[in-house]
N, C-alpha and C positions, 0 to 999 in steps of 0.2 A: 114208692120209685118215683111217683109223681111228685114229691117233694123233694127227692134226691135232684129230682133239672130243677126246681123251685131254686133251691138253695145253689145249686152249683150256676145257677141265671144271675140269681144277684152277688154270687163272690166277680162273676166275671165283670158284673155292670159297675161295680163297686172298684174293681182293679182301674178299670174304663175309664171311670171317675176320676181316680187320683192319679192316672198318668195325665188326663188332659188337664188337671190344677194342676202338677208340676212344673209342666211344659208351659204354661199360661200364666204362673207366676214368675218365671223366669222372661220371660219376654213381656212387656204390659205392663207389667204392676212395677213402678220405681217410684217414691218418694224422693223427688228434689227439694225439702224440706230442708234438709241439710246443707246443703248447697249455697252459694253466693247468688245473690239475685242473678249478676252479671253474667253467669253462664247455665244459667237456668233455661230448658227448652217452652218453646210458647206453649199455653195450651190450644187442644189440639193438633196432638202429637200422641205417640203411645212409643213405648221401647219391641224395637222390631228384631234387635240382637244386641248382646251383654256379648261384649268379647276383653280378653286379658291380651295383654300385651307385654311384649318381653326385645327390647330393642336398646337403640342406641341415637342420639343426636350427636352430629360433626357438628363441630364450632372452629370457626378460621381466625383467626389474628390479623385484623384490619387496619390499614391507614384511617384516623381518622375523616369524616367528609369538609369538615369547617378548617382543622389543623393537620396536617402529613405529620408533624412529628408529636400527634398521639396516636394512640393503637387501643384496638378494644376488641373484645372477641364479637364474632356476629354469627349468626344461627347459617349453619351451613347445609342441613336436611336432615332430615329423620331415615331409616330403617328398624323395624318393627315386626316381627310374626303378632298376628292377632290368633288368638285360640276359642273355642267356645268352653262354655264350663264344663266341658269332659277333656281337656286339654288339646284337641286336636284344632289345627292348624286351620284357619276358615278364611282369612285373611292376609294380605300383606299390604305393611303400609311403607310408601317412601317416598322422596322429593327433591330439590322440587319444580313441578308444584307437587303440593301435600295432595294425594293420591292412592287411595283405599280401592283394591283390587281383591273381590274376592275368588275364590280358586274354581269357579263357575263361569271365569270372564266379565262378570259385571263389575262398574268400577266406577267412582268417583271422586271428582276432585269438589274443593270449594273455597270460600271466603269466609276467614275466621271474623266474628262477628266481637267476640268478646274474651278475655282471660281475668283469672282472680287467682291472689297468689295461693301457691301449695306448703308445704313444710320445706323447711331450709335446705337448699344442698338441690330442690329438684323443679322440675320444667313447672309453670301453672297451669291450671287446672285451664280448659279453653271451653265456646261455644264458635261451631262451624255451620255454617249454612250450606247444605250439600246442593252442588248441580247435579240435573240430571242425568245418571247413567244413560249411556248409549245402546248400552248391551242388556239382553233380559237377565235376569236372577236376583241372586238376595240381596244385593246392594238396590236394583230397581226401585221406583219410589222414596230413597230415602233424601228427609226433609235436613235433618240436625244429626250434625256427627258431635258429641257429648265426651272429652276428655279428662276423667277425675279418676281420684287415688290414687294419688304418683310419686313416685319415689325414685329421684336420680335425675339424673338427665342435663341440671343447670351448668351453665359456663362456668369453666376453672375461674376459681376469685385473682388470681393471679398468671403469672406466665405468658403474657401479650405486651410487648411491648415493641417500640420503631425496630430493630434489632430481629424480631421475631413476625414479622410481616408476610400471611403467605402458609402461615405454620398452623398446623390443624391438631384439632384433639378431638377424641370419639369417649365421650362420655354414656356409661349405661342409662338404660331406664327402667321402668315398670309401672304399669297403670291400667285403667280400665278404661274401653271405647265403648260407648252406648250409640246404637243407630236408631235413629227414631223416623217412624212413616206416619203421617198423617192419619188419622181415625177415619 
């Protein structure tokens, strides 16, 4: 009988350790070795949340600042749903200004520090310094936001000229957003 309780205790302990290791490996352990140095988060921070994004980027055809007879696509704003590893919507991303808002009410804005090229047709990887959240919650204490693993979202290569000024195009994209906090 004692052996049965001992074995059951070992099973419970093993399952508990496995669950803890699984959750810790998803948030905290992330190697930046394969990322360009421009978008790497400084030492002293750990991944607090890893999300997958599906959304779109709006581009607007605008006149050139120097020459009104020229036009080009200008970033007009993002809109995306960021989901956790189970596919559950956890954060909304929108702007301008770029804002990440958790379903718990916490939110952050930020300042872009750097970008690095992604694959052709994709918006660039990005590193953002987060402003403090004024409400408690999942995004409280976030120091940096990193956008990586991108597909799509880049401005169209054609279609913007002086006859199309004011015209908007919405381009779908997907990627990962990592939210970092100080250790």
